[in-house]
C-alpha positions in Angstrom: 6.4 6.4 -10.4 7.4 4.6 -13.9 4.8 3.5 -16.1 4.6 0.8 -18.6 2.2 -0.2 -21.2 -0.5 -2.9 -20.0 -2.9 -2.4 -22.8 -5.2 -0.1 -20.5 -5.7 2.9 -18.5 -2.9 3.3 -16.1 -4.1 6.9 -15.2 -5.2 5.7 -11.5 -2.2 4.2 -10.7 -0.2 7.1 -12.3 -2.3 9.2 -9.7 -1.0 7.4 -6.9 1.7 9.6 -6.9 -0.4 12.9 -7.8 -0.8 14.3 -11.7 1.5 17.1 -12.3 2.8 18.4 -15.7 5.7 16.9 -17.2 9.2 18.0 -15.6 7.1 19.4 -13.0 8.2 18.5 -9.3 5.7 17.1 -6.9 5.2 18.8 -3.4 7.4 17.6 -0.9 5.5 15.3 1.8 6.4 13.0 4.4 5.0 10.2 6.7 6.0 12.2 10.0 2.8 12.9 11.9 4.5 16.1 13.6 5.8 17.6 10.3 3.8 20.7 8.5 3.8 18.3 5.5 3.2 15.2 7.4 -0.1 13.1 7.2 -2.2 15.2 9.3 -1.5 18.2 6.7 -1.4 16.4 3.6 -4.6 18.1 2.4 -2.8 21.4 3.0 0.3 20.7 0.7 -1.3 21.2 -2.3 -5.1 21.6 -3.8 -4.9 18.3 -5.3 -4.2 16.6 -2.5 -7.1 18.3 -0.4 -9.0 14.7 -0.2 -6.4 13.6 2.4 -7.8 16.1 4.9 -5.9 18.6 7.1 -5.3 19.8 10.5 -4.6 23.5 10.0 -1.4 24.5 12.1 -2.5 25.7 15.4 -5.8 23.9 15.5 -6.3 20.6 17.5 -8.4 18.4 15.2 -8.0 17.3 11.5 -10.6 18.5 9.2 -11.7 15.4 7.4 -12.5 16.0 3.6 -12.6 12.5 2.2 -15.2 10.3 4.2 -14.0 6.9 3.1 -10.1 6.9 3.5 -7.7 4.3 4.3 -6.4 3.0 6.6 -8.6 2.0 9.4 -8.9 0.0 12.7 -10.5 -3.6 11.8 -12.5 -4.5 14.7 -13.3 -8.0 14.3 -16.3 -8.0 16.5 -18.0 -5.3 14.5 -17.6 -6.6 11.0 -19.9 -8.5 9.2 -19.6 -12.7 8.3 -20.5 -12.5 4.3 -20.4 -15.4 1.9 -17.6 -13.7 -0.3 -16.0 -15.1 -3.2 -12.4 -16.2 -2.9 -9.7 -14.2 -4.3 -8.5 -16.1 -7.4 -4.6 -15.1 -7.7 -3.1 -15.4 -11.1 0.1 -14.1 -10.4 3.1 -15.1 -12.9 7.0 -14.1 -12.5 8.3 -10.8 -13.0 11.4 -9.0 -13.1 13.7 -8.8 -9.7 13.9 -5.0 -9.9 13.4 -3.2 -6.7 12.5 0.5 -6.7 13.1 3.0 -3.9 10.3 5.6 -4.9 11.1 8.1 -2.2 8.3 7.0 0.0 7.9 3.2 -0.4 10.0 0.4 -1.5 8.5 -1.1 -4.5 8.3 -3.7 -7.3 6.6 -2.6 -10.8 5.1 -5.8 -12.1 4.9 -7.1 -15.7 1.9 -7.5 -17.5 -0.4 -10.5 -17.5 -0.8 -11.1 -13.5 -4.1 -10.7 -11.9 -6.6 -11.2 -9.6 -10.2 -12.4 -9.9 -12.7 -11.2 -7.5 -15.9 -12.2 -8.9 -17.8 -13.3 -12.7 -17.6 -10.0 -14.3 -14.9 -8.3 -16.8 -14.6 -5.7 -14.4 -14.0 -8.3 -11.5 -10.8 -9.0 -13.0 -7.6 -6.8 -11.7 -4.2 -6.8 -13.5 -1.0 -6.8 -10.7 0.5 -3.0 -11.1 3.0 -3.1 -8.4 3.3 -4.1 -4.9 5.0 -1.8 -2.0 5.5 -1.8 1.6 4.7 0.3 4.8 6.5 -0.2 8.0 5.1 -0.2 10.4 1.4 -1.5 9.5 -1.4 0.9 7.8 -4.3 -1.1 8.9 -4.7 -2.5 12.5 -6.6 -5.4 13.8 -8.6 -4.8 16.9 -6.0 -1.9 17.8 -2.9 -3.9 17.2 -0.1 -2.7 14.8 2.0 -5.1 12.9 5.8 -4.7 12.1 4.7 -3.9 8.4 2.1 -4.1 5.7 2.6 -5.4 1.9 0.0 -3.7 -0.2 -0.6 -5.3 -3.8 -1.9 -2.9 -6.1 -4.4 -4.2 -9.1 -6.4 -2.0 -11.4 -9.4 -3.1 -14.0 -10.4 -2.4 -17.4 -12.2 0.7 -16.2 -9.3 2.1 -14.3 -10.8 1.0 -10.9 -8.4 -0.1 -7.9 -8.0 -3.2 -5.9 -5.4 -3.2 -3.3 -4.7 -6.4 -1.2 -3.2 -5.7 2.1 -0.9 -8.6 3.7 0.5 -7.7 7.3 3.8 -8.7 8.1 4.8 -10.0 11.5 8.6 -10.0 12.8 9.6 -13.5 13.9 13.1 -14.7 15.3 12.7 -17.8 13.6 11.3 -16.9 10.3 13.6 -18.1 7.4 15.2 -16.3 4.8 12.6 -15.8 2.0 11.9 -13.6 -0.8 11.4 -10.4 1.3 14.8 -10.8 2.5 15.6 -10.8 -0.8 13.5 -7.7 -1.9 14.8 -5.5 0.9 18.3 -6.4 0.2 17.9 -5.2 -3.6 16.2 -2.0 -2.3 18.5 0.9 -2.8 19.0 3.1 0.0 18.5 6.1 -2.5 16.0 6.6 -4.9 16.6 4.6 -7.8 15.8 0.9 -8.9 18.2 -2.2 -7.8 18.0 -5.5 -9.6 19.2 -8.8 -9.5 19.9 -9.9 -13.3 18.7 -13.1 -14.5 16.5 -13.5 -11.5 12.8 -13.2 -11.3 10.3 -13.1 -8.4 6.6 -14.2 -8.0 4.3 -12.6 -5.8 2.0 -15.7 -4.6 5.3 -16.4 -2.4 4.5 -13.2 -0.6 1.0 -14.2 0.5 -0.6 -16.2 3.3 -1.5 -19.9 3.2 -5.1 -19.1 4.8 -6.3 -16.5 2.5 -9.4 -15.2 4.4 -9.9 -11.8 4.3 -11.7 -8.6 5.2 -13.0 -6.1 2.7 -14.0 -2.4 2.8 -14.4 0.4 0.4 -11.6 2.9 1.1 -9.1 5.1 -0.8 -5.0 5.4 -1.8 -3.1 5.5 1.5 -0.8 8.2 0.0 -1.5 11.6 -1.4 -3.6 12.2 -3.5 -5.6 9.9 -1.1 -8.0 8.9 -3.9 -11.0 7.4 -3.0 -13.3 4.3 -4.6 -10.5 1.9 -4.0 -11.7 -1.7 -3.2 -9.7 -3.1 -0.1 -8.9 -6.6 0.8 -6.6 -7.3 4.1 -5.6 -10.5 4.6 -6.6 -11.8 8.1 -3.5 -14.0 8.5 -0.3 -12.2 8.8 2.9 -13.2 7.4 6.1 -13.8 9.5 9.2 -12.2 8.1 12.7 -11.8 9.6 13.9 -9.0 11.7 16.4 -8.1 8.9 13.2 -7.3 6.5 11.7 -4.9 9.1 15.1 -3.4 10.1 15.9 -2.7 6.6 12.4 -1.3 5.5 12.8 1.1 8.4 16.7 1.9 7.5 15.5 2.6 3.8 12.6 5.1 4.9 15.1 6.9 7.4 16.7 7.8 4.1 13.7 9.1 2.0 14.2 12.5 0.6 12.4 15.1 3.1 11.9 12.3 5.9 15.0 13.8 8.0 15.7 10.6 9.4 12.0 10.0 10.4 12.0 6.1 10.0 8.2 5.0 9.3 6.4 5.2 6.5 2.6 4.3 7.4 -0.3 6.5 7.4 -2.2 6.5 10.9 -5.8 5.3 11.0 -8.5 7.2 10.1 -12.4 7.2 11.1 -14.5 4.3 9.8 -17.3 7.0 9.3 -20.1 4.6 9.3 -18.6 2.0 6.7 -19.2 -1.5 7.1 -16.1 -4.1 7.2 -17.0 -7.7 5.6 -15.4 -10.4 6.7 -15.1 -14.2 5.0 -16.3 -16.9 7.2 
């Protein structure tokens, strides 16, 4: 993952790809649940991924290590209504550069954009990047959506907050910035760009900004915990082209062997409470 100078600690964000010595190649993993290095076995790929958990080959059940993992199935009847602050989105434009990381389609975001989640300094989280998973990682009452957008933020202490937006394919969805993003994403690992153009993450959000929130983790190795999750309750409609292109790019990821999905299956809630705005 490329990093930029944001004026604060980017260690946690770098850790989303695992921490390895300069020049050292990270171990290969993919999203295929049937693969020996797929999500059921990430914890066995390397010691630094142990939090992800592992289903030792030949055994039927996954041995969980981290107990506050993401994604989860959000059962709306079990959520707790709470008086939660509105998310104050303060997003500026960023360069129209789209990266194929080998695991996701991602846009690194220029410094200066943030969300405010409360009144403390530590409740201000800078937007670092956003990326896509297809199909969705979170499910709502067992329903899986066509894709999911993750907007990844970090505060001055290096703590992470991720805003998840569910994406639903619609035959009537007009062309949008989503189409332009996936059109710009290269089919091989690398970066595509649209010279002279910019984009703004505000255009990716639903108009209704009610949300669910809970304590979770990164959804890719090393599955680090302590992440604040905010899953928007209202999905955003996107064109069939967006969904098709996300799967097409995923099918070309190194080590995926044509597997076209890049979502982690849901994991147990393990007694956590999911709060919901009114």
